[in-house]
N, C-alpha and C positions, 0 to 999 in steps of 0.2 A: 487745306486744313490738316494739321497733324494731331495725332492723339498722344497721350502721355506715354503709351507703350512704345510709340515710334521715337519719341524724344529720348527716353531713358533706355540705357542698354539692358538687354535681357539678362536677368540674374538667374542662373541655374540653381535649383534647389540642391542643397548638399545631399550626398549619398546617405549620410547618417540620418537625415530627416526622414527619408523613405524607409529606412530600416526601422526607426522608432515607430513610425505610423503603421507599418506592416506588422511589427511585433505586437503592437497594441490591438490591432484588428484581429489577428490570428490567435490571440490568447484564448485558451479554452475557458468557457464559462463554468462556474461551480454549480452546475445544475443538480448533480446527485446529492451533495450535502444540503443544498437549498431545498430540494424536494423532500428529503428525509426530515429536515427540521420542520418544514411546513406541514407535512402529513402528521408528524407526531404532535405538533402543537394543535392542529385542527382536531385531531381525534381526542386529545385530552380535554381541550376546552369544550368541544361538542358534547362529550359524555358528561362533563361537569354541568354545563348549562341545561342539558336534558334532565339530569338528576335534580337540579334546583327547581326547574319549572314543574316537574312532576311532583316534587315534595310540596311546593306551594299549592298545587291542586289537590293534595291530600293522598296521592297514590305514588309513593316513592318507587323508583325502578330498582334500586339496590345496586346499581353499577358502581357508584362511588360512595364509600362510607362517610357521608357528610357529618353525621352526628359524632362518630368516633374521631374524625379529624378535628372537629371543633373542640371536643373534650381534650384531645391531645395538645392542641394549641393552647388551651387554657392552663394546663398543667405544666407545660414546658417552660423552661427559662432560657435565656440567651445562651449560656454556656452549653446547654443540652442540644441546641439546634445549630450551633456554630459550624459543626462539621458538615451537616447537610447543606447549610447555606453556602459554605465555601465550595463544596462540590458542585452545586448548581451554578455559582458564579464562575467557577473554572470551566464548566461545560459551555456556558454562554460565551466566555472569552475565547475559547477554542473555536466555537462556531463563527464568531466574528472574525477571528484570524483567518479561518478557512475562506471566508467570503472576501476578505480584503486582499490577501496575498495571491497573486496570480499563479495559475498552474503552468506547467511546462507545456509549451506548444508542441504539437506533433507535426507541425508543418514548418518548413524552412522558407522564408520569404524570397520571392523571385522579383527581380527588377523589371519594371514596366515603364513605358514611355508616358502613359497616362497617369497623372498624379491621383486620380480618383479611383483607380483600379488597383486592387491588391490580389496577388496570386501567390499561392504557396505550393511547394512540392513536399510530399511525405519524406520523412527521414529515411525510411527503408527504401523508397524509390531513388533518393539521392545516393544512398550507399550502393545500390545495385548498379546505377549508371556509372559511378566512379570506379567500382570494381571492374566493370566491363571495359572501361577505358584503360585501366592498369593492366588487365590481362591481354590486351591487344599488343602490348609491347613485346618484341621478340625476346624470348628467353624467360619470360615470366610464366611459371607453372600455375600458380594460384595467388590470389590477392584477397586481403581482408581489409575492410574499411571501417574505421570507427570515427564517429562524429563527436568531437569534444566541444566544449564551450567556445574556445578560441582557436582551435586547430582541427585539421582533418588528418587523421593518422592512417596511413596506408602501409600495411605490412605485406610484402611480396615474398613468395617462396620461389626460389630459383635453384638451378643446378650449381655445381661447384665452380663453373667457369664464369660466374657473374662478376661484374665490375661496377665501379662507381659511375661509369657512363650509363649503365642500365638504370641506376637510381635516378639520374638526371632525366633520362627519357621518361621514366614512370612519372616523375614530378611534373614534367612538361605536359604529358598526356592528360594527367588528372587536372592540372591547372587550365588547360585548353577546354576540357569538358565543362569545368566549373564556369569558365567565361562564357561558353556557349549556352549553358543553362541560365546563367545570369543570377545566381543566388546572391543574396545580400548577407553580409555579416558572418561569413563562414570561416574567416581567418586564414592562416597560412597552412600549406600542405606540408606534412612531415612524412617522409618515406623511410621505412625501415626494411632492412634486408634480413631474410631468414633463409639460410642455405638448406637445401633438401638433404636429408641423411642418405648416404650412399650405401 
C-alpha cells in the first residue's frame, strides 16, 4: 500500500516562504506603546469611575472635576471643541498605526531544516562574525560591516599594496561565512576598499 506522499514527488518549500515566516515570527511586539496606552487608559477610567461612584454615595473624592466638566460641556459648542477632538482623534490614529505597523526586527532569520523551528541571530552578532571573516584575509588591516536592507556592505582598510584580488578574497570569505551561518534574506555582499594613509 502506498501513501499519497510516496506517489507525489516531494515539493520543497521555497526559500522565500521560510524568510516570510521567520520575519513574521521574529517581528518585535509593540509592548511598550501598548502598555503605556493601557496604563493611561486604565488610570484615567479608574479615577473617573471612582469619582462617579463616590459622588453617587454623597462623598466626592475630588480627583476628577466632574461638575466643572459637565458645565464646560454644556457651554461649549462644536467649533470650540473641534481642536481638542481632532487632537484626540490624531493621538488615537497614531496609537493604532503604532500597533499595526511592525517594528524593525533585531534578529536576522537563520535557515533551518525544520519548518516549525525559527532561529535568529542578532544583527550585531552577524556583523561581528562577518567582520572576523573579512579580517582573516591576508592584507586586511581593519574591516567594518554594515547591514543594509538588501545588501551587506563590507569596508576594508588595507595598505597601499592592495589589489582587486584582495577584494574578491574578502567577498568570498564573507560569502562563505554567510553560507555557513545560513542567514535568510541578507542580499548581496558589496566590498569597498579604503587604503590606509601612509
